C-alpha positions in Angstrom: 36.8 7.4 -14.1 38.3 7.5 -10.7 41.0 5.1 -11.5 41.8 6.7 -14.9 40.5 10.2 -15.0 41.8 10.7 -18.5 38.8 8.5 -19.7 41.1 6.1 -21.5 40.0 3.1 -19.6 36.3 3.5 -20.6 37.0 4.9 -24.1 36.1 8.5 -23.4 37.9 11.6 -24.7 38.3 14.6 -22.4 37.6 16.9 -25.4 33.9 17.4 -24.6 35.0 18.7 -21.2 36.8 21.6 -22.8 33.7 23.8 -22.3 33.3 22.8 -18.6 35.2 23.9 -15.5 36.7 20.3 -15.1 39.6 19.1 -17.0 39.3 15.3 -16.5 36.8 12.7 -15.4 37.6 12.5 -11.7 34.9 14.8 -10.4 32.2 13.5 -12.7 33.3 9.9 -11.6 33.0 10.9 -8.0 29.5 12.3 -8.5 28.5 9.1 -10.3 29.8 6.9 -7.5 28.2 8.9 -4.8 24.9 9.8 -6.4 24.2 6.7 -8.5 26.2 4.3 -6.5 25.9 5.0 -2.8 22.7 7.0 -2.8 20.9 4.5 -5.1 22.0 1.6 -2.9 20.7 3.4 0.1 17.4 4.1 -1.6 17.3 0.4 -2.7 17.8 -0.7 0.9 14.9 1.6 1.9 12.6 0.1 -0.8 13.5 -3.4 0.2 12.8 -2.7 3.9 9.6 -0.8 2.9 10.6 2.6 4.3 8.3 5.5 3.3 11.3 7.9 2.7 12.5 5.5 -0.1 9.7 6.4 -2.4 10.7 10.1 -2.8 14.3 9.0 -2.8 13.7 6.8 -5.8 11.9 9.6 -7.6 14.9 11.9 -6.7 17.4 9.4 -8.1 15.4 9.1 -11.3 15.2 12.9 -11.7 19.0 13.2 -11.0 19.6 10.6 -13.7 17.6 12.7 -16.2 19.4 15.8 -15.2 22.7 13.9 -15.6 21.7 12.9 -19.2 20.7 16.5 -20.1 24.1 17.7 -18.9 25.8 15.0 -20.9 24.0 16.0 -24.0 24.6 19.7 -23.5 28.4 19.1 -22.9 28.6 17.0 -26.1 28.6 13.4 -25.2 26.6 11.2 -27.6 26.8 7.6 -26.4 24.2 4.9 -26.8 24.1 4.6 -23.0 22.2 7.9 -22.9 19.1 6.1 -24.1 19.7 3.4 -21.6 19.9 5.9 -18.8 16.7 7.7 -19.9 15.0 4.3 -20.0 16.2 3.5 -16.6 15.0 6.8 -15.2 11.5 6.4 -16.8 11.4 2.8 -15.5 12.2 3.9 -11.9 9.5 6.6 -12.0 7.1 4.1 -13.5 7.6 1.5 -10.8 7.6 4.1 -8.1 4.3 5.5 -9.2 2.7 2.1 -9.4 0.0 2.0 -6.6 1.1 -1.3 -5.2 4.6 0.0 -4.5 3.4 3.1 -2.8 0.9 1.3 -0.6 3.4 -1.4 0.4 5.6 1.2 2.2 5.4 1.7 5.9 5.9 4.9 8.0 9.1 4.0 9.8 
């Protein structure tokens, strides 16, 4: 989306964006890279190093993913990956809520 904001490279039409303030996929692509690329990587690092802040970070990423899916549906995108994204968000919350995961985190 950053390389080809028209959506052609990933098979998307900009037509659903007509009802939004953006005219191509550059800004949504940037949000995806930052939120679900960089932030998710940072949270994953925190989980691997057992940082306490990573647990709410994981919940936050999962909630952001659910919001992203809702926005996609409202805007008019209907792709099979929506179900994959919902499943991923539910899985993240499920794992984060597992008692062994929460008890394994340290305060630093």
